[in-house]
C-alpha positions as MATLAB code, in Angstrom:
seq = 'QYRFAFADATAATTFGDLISENLASCAKRVAAAKVTELSPVTTDGSDGPAVTARLFDVKQQIADDGTQRPYQLIVARSGTAVSYLLFTGVGETQFTAEQLTNLAMRLGQRTAQG';
ca = [
      97.292   72.185   99.065;
     100.310   70.727   97.318;
     102.158   67.586   98.389;
     105.715   66.922   97.260;
     107.411   63.519   97.666;
     111.178   63.066   97.723;
     113.635   60.190   97.600;
     114.818   60.799  101.169;
     114.170   62.898  104.269;
     117.212   65.122  103.615;
     115.827   66.259  100.259;
     112.389   66.829  101.819;
     113.906   68.874  104.638;
     115.959   70.977  102.213;
     112.891   71.700  100.072;
     110.650   72.490  103.060;
     113.299   74.823  104.491;
     113.674   76.574  101.125;
     109.932   77.254  100.839;
     109.727   78.367  104.480;
     112.701   80.723  104.220;
     111.283   82.257  101.040;
     107.970   82.862  102.797;
     109.684   84.308  105.873;
     111.686   86.746  103.745;
     108.861   87.663  101.350;
     108.355   91.128  102.856;
     111.978   91.976  101.989;
     111.251   91.318   98.305;
     107.638   92.551   98.071;
     107.054   95.914   99.714;
     103.283   95.435   99.891;
     103.517   92.188  101.905;
     103.568   91.792  105.676;
     104.669   88.360  106.878;
     104.405   87.098  110.441;
     105.833   83.700  111.277;
     103.916   81.933  114.016;
     105.285   79.356  116.447;
     106.482   76.232  114.644;
     104.864   72.839  115.224;
     106.944   69.771  115.981;
     105.831   66.335  117.105;
     108.198   63.538  118.084;
     106.273   60.731  116.428;
     105.161   59.081  119.659;
     101.511   59.528  118.661;
     101.611   59.095  114.884;
     104.212   60.233  112.375;
     106.809   62.831  113.341;
     105.807   66.240  111.957;
     107.664   69.519  111.560;
     105.710   72.553  110.343;
     106.180   76.285  109.972;
     103.148   78.576  109.975;
     102.747   82.034  108.466;
     100.250   84.884  108.459;
     100.612   87.034  105.343;
      98.843   90.259  104.525;
      99.196   91.438  100.943;
      98.224   94.979  100.011;
      95.848   94.807   97.044;
      94.848   98.435   96.543;
      96.354  101.905   96.772;
      94.050  102.703   99.699;
      95.906  100.135  101.850;
      93.313   97.370  101.541;
      94.940   94.054  102.411;
      94.105   90.425  101.654;
      94.967   87.941  104.416;
      96.536   84.550  103.775;
      97.592   81.788  106.117;
     100.191   79.246  105.034;
     101.576   76.029  106.432;
     104.670   74.175  105.257;
     104.623   70.733  106.882;
     107.147   67.918  106.564;
     106.882   64.318  107.616;
     109.455   61.775  106.514;
     110.127   62.135  102.801;
     107.164   64.385  101.979;
     106.358   68.090  102.260;
     102.933   69.714  102.073;
     102.203   73.366  101.384;
      98.767   74.627  102.366;
      97.469   78.085  101.495;
      94.270   79.400  103.066;
      92.847   82.587  101.610;
      90.793   84.392  104.204;
      87.679   86.231  103.188;
      87.048   89.348  105.219;
      87.733   88.476  108.839;
      87.601   84.717  108.243;
      90.877   83.262  109.459;
      92.021   80.435  111.669;
      93.051   81.257  115.220;
      96.644   80.405  116.174;
      95.389   77.300  117.999;
      93.301   76.171  115.028;
      96.209   76.735  112.659;
      98.514   74.714  114.933;
      96.024   71.837  115.019;
      95.634   72.027  111.251;
      99.429   71.959  110.819;
      99.690   68.786  112.918;
      96.920   67.113  110.931;
      98.406   68.262  107.624;
     101.741   66.719  108.605;
     100.056   63.450  109.557;
      98.177   63.340  106.252;
     101.401   64.194  104.405;
     102.986   61.045  105.838;
     100.062   58.933  104.628;
     100.685   59.752  100.988;
];
């Protein structure tokens, strides 16, 4: 996990959008990557800090026989900070969509805490 702090929310939003768009378009630049963007997470701040997060499933081909390595990524923003979380699955170990959504909300909350 990486956490980036910015002077204002506009800079944080711009940075978070840049990372997210680069992830979303990765398969266009890397032929051996398959990227699926999951439903975004947004909270209004009524129960803690407001959070916006984009979630990705990535499969990267690692061998000529088609073997792939799975990754799950979250880019979460809250206020003036952005967090980037990369989870490297081992075998079939991956978060479900619901677990990843819950993790994204918690990541955004922790991002706001500094």
